N, C-alpha and C positions, 0 to 999 in steps of 0.2 A: 778344702774346695782351691785347687790352685789353677786361676785365670789370671790373665795377664793384660796391660792395657800399655801399646808402646807410645812412646812420646817420637811424633815424627814432623820433618818441615825441612826447607830448605838449611842449608849451613848458616851459622851464626846468627840465628834469629832468636836464640834464649833457650833454646831446648836444655840445653845443661844448666843452665841457672835455673830454671824451672825444678828441673829435677833434683840438683842441688837442696833448694828450697824445701823441695817436700820430703826430702828422704835423710836432708844435714849427712848426706854420705862424704859429698867433697870430690866428684869425680871432677876432670879439669873442665874449665870454662873459661878457657883463653881467649882474646880477639882475634881469632882468626878461624877459616873453613877446616872441617874436616879437623878439629881436634880430638873429637872423640871418635875412631873407630869402631873399638869393640863395644859391645852395649853392655852398659851397666844395669844392674837390677836392685831395685831398692823396694822394701815392703813397709809401706806406710799405714798406721793405725787410722782408722776411720771417724771421724767425729761423730757421736753418738750421745746424747746425754742419757739415755735408755738406759744404759750401760751402768753409768756413772751411777746414776738413781737407784738401780735394783743393787747396785752392792750396797749403798748405803743402808736400805730396807732390810737385808740381809746380814747386814756387818760382815761385810764379806771378808777373809784374809787376800785374797787376792782377786783383782779385775783383769779381765782379758778383752780388749777390743777385738772386733773386726778389722780384719786389713785387706787392703789393696796390694797389689804387685805391681810395680812402674818400672818401664823398660825404657833407656835413655838409648835411642838410636844415631847413629850417626846422618847427619844432612844428606838428604837427596837433593839431583841436580837436575834441571834437564837433560833428557837423553839417559838419566838413570835405567832405565830396563832395557838399554842395550848397550850398558856396560858401563858407562860414563861415569867417573868419579868414583868408583868403587859401587856401582848401583847394584850389580847384581845381589854382592854379599848385603849391602843394607836391605835391599829390597828381601833377602833372603829372611833375615831378621825379621823383618816386619810382618811375614808369612809365619812367623812361630807366635805370635802373639794374637786374642782373641779380640781386641778392638784397639781404637786408634783414639790417640788425643794430638791434632794437628796444629802445631804453632806456627801462629802467623805473626809477623811483627809489624806493630802500624805507628811506630814511632821512628821520628828523623832523629838522627846523631852523626854529624861527620865523622866523631870517633870512632863509630864501631861499623865497620866492614860490611857492604850487601852484598854477596856473589854476583846479582847481575845489577853494582853499582847504583840503585836507585831502591827507594822503597815504594814499591806497589802490591799492597795488600792481595786485591783480589788476582793481580797477574800470578803472582806467589802459589795463591790456591789453585788456581788452575794449573801450574807446572805438575803442582803435586798430585793433584788429583788425577792429570793424564798419566804421570809416569806408573802410579797406583794401578790406573785401570789398564792400563798394558801391560801390567805384570798379574792381572789376573784377581787382585786384590780387592775383596767387596767385605770390608767388615765395618760394624757402627763405627761411626767417627764424632768426634766434639772437636769444637775448634775453640782454641785458646787462643785470645788476642791479649799479645803482650805488650801492654799498655805503658811501659815504662817510659815516663816522660812523653807519652803521645799528645797529639793537640786533641782538640776536641775537634776539629774539622776534619780530621782521619777517621776518627770514630761516629761520628755523623753520617760519613759517606759510606762507610764500609759496612755498617751493620745491617742495614735494608738488603744488603746484595748478597750476604753469606747463604750457601746452599744449604746451611743446614744450622744446629742449635750450636751457642755459645757461650762462652764464660770469660769473663774481663778479668785479666791475673797481673799483677804487679810483682814477678818475683822477687825482685829487689827487696820492696816494701812488705813483701809476706801478702799482698792483700788478693782476696778471692781463692785463696790456698785452699780453705774447708769445704768453701763451695765445689771446686773444683773436684776433690777427693770424694765425697759424697756422689756426684756428677757421674765420676769414672767407675764407681760402684754399681751404681743404676745401669749407666752403659753396658757393663758386662753381664746386666741381666739377672743381677744378687739381690739377694734379701735377706736379713738376720733374723733369727730366733735366738732366745737366750735361757740358759739354766742358771739356778742362781741359790746359792745356800752359802753358810758360814765357811766353808771352805773359799769358794769361788763364785764368782759372777762372772760367765762367759755370753760374749756376742758370738754363734756359729752361725756362719756362711753357707748357705744354697743357694741354689737357683730358682728363680721366681715357678713356683707350679711345683713345688716338690712334693710329695705325700711325707706323710710321718715317717713309713719307715726308711724312705732315701735321707730324709731330712735326720731321721738317726745316726745314719751312716756316717754323719760328720763327726760324732763322736766316735763310734766304731763299727766296724761293720757289724759286729755281732747285733746292735740295734735293729739293723735291718732285715738282717738274716731271723732271729728270733724275737722280733714284734709282735707283743700283744695287744697293748693299749697305749696310749697316751692320754696324761692329764694335762689339758691345755687352760692358759687363763690368759688373757691380754694384759701386758705389760700395766698399763694404768689403771686395769680395773684393780689388778692386784694391790698396787700403792694406794689407790684411792680406799681401799677395802682395809688396808693397814697390818691384814696379816692373812694366811694361805686359809685359817678357818674361817675366818669373816667372809673372804672372797666365796668359799663353798658355799656359806651360810646364805649369801645373797646369790647365788645361784651363777656364778661366773666362772666356776672351776667347771670344764667339761672332760668328758669320757670320749676320746676319739678312738678310730678304727685305723685299719690298714689304709684308706683309701681317701682318709683327710687329706685336704691340701691345707699345706702350713702358711700361717699369715705373718707378714711382716710384722713382727712386735710380739710375737705369740711368746711365752712361759711354757717350758713343755716339762715334765716328768715325764721318763720314758720306762714303760714296763715291760720286761723282757721273762 
């Protein structure tokens, strides 16, 4: 399933630095506005101890985690919806993503240029949100507070006034990144089920509320069209039992039909 989350904000607030920290891709992150013009795309694994534990359980040869697609979009400025600062191009990039991470700079540093010549996080949020609204963009949004060298005073003042959920991240030192990746996954409305065996343990990505046949299509379209039933066990119940046979003996393995709504953390064997 290909859903993406865009990293947006004013120029020079740390978007590309965050993207680099997330993806290790190394896009330019220089100290001047509009360093990023074309969006960069990075695929980032979702931190999830469950897939690792299931892989150990099955002694799998391969372990494949779920992933999130991040898109680093160039900075918006006041008037972007009217074309300022290549705004039309950048807003068009934002319309292509499914959710938004809005990076907000909350630290003071005279050596790092701010497009408005002052650090005012709440004003910055108002500018970005106004431009998004003017462009007709209403997607789920998560605020990322770039706290590199941030003062406690700025943190205390901004957090109670934020218009939505937030995560504090320091992309330079790498703190908060795992929480951000997991939150981005949830922001996209995604959940994970697993398949596990000697060859491979894999985390499969589905939209929350998917039925078993729809979830099976993540593996192959035939799993949807030719679906007969699914053998389902919750990941922890399987590990606690120590084997499929024991999990079945404990009544933890269920046979589910076409109407079953797959739950986050299910381990599934599809029958077609």
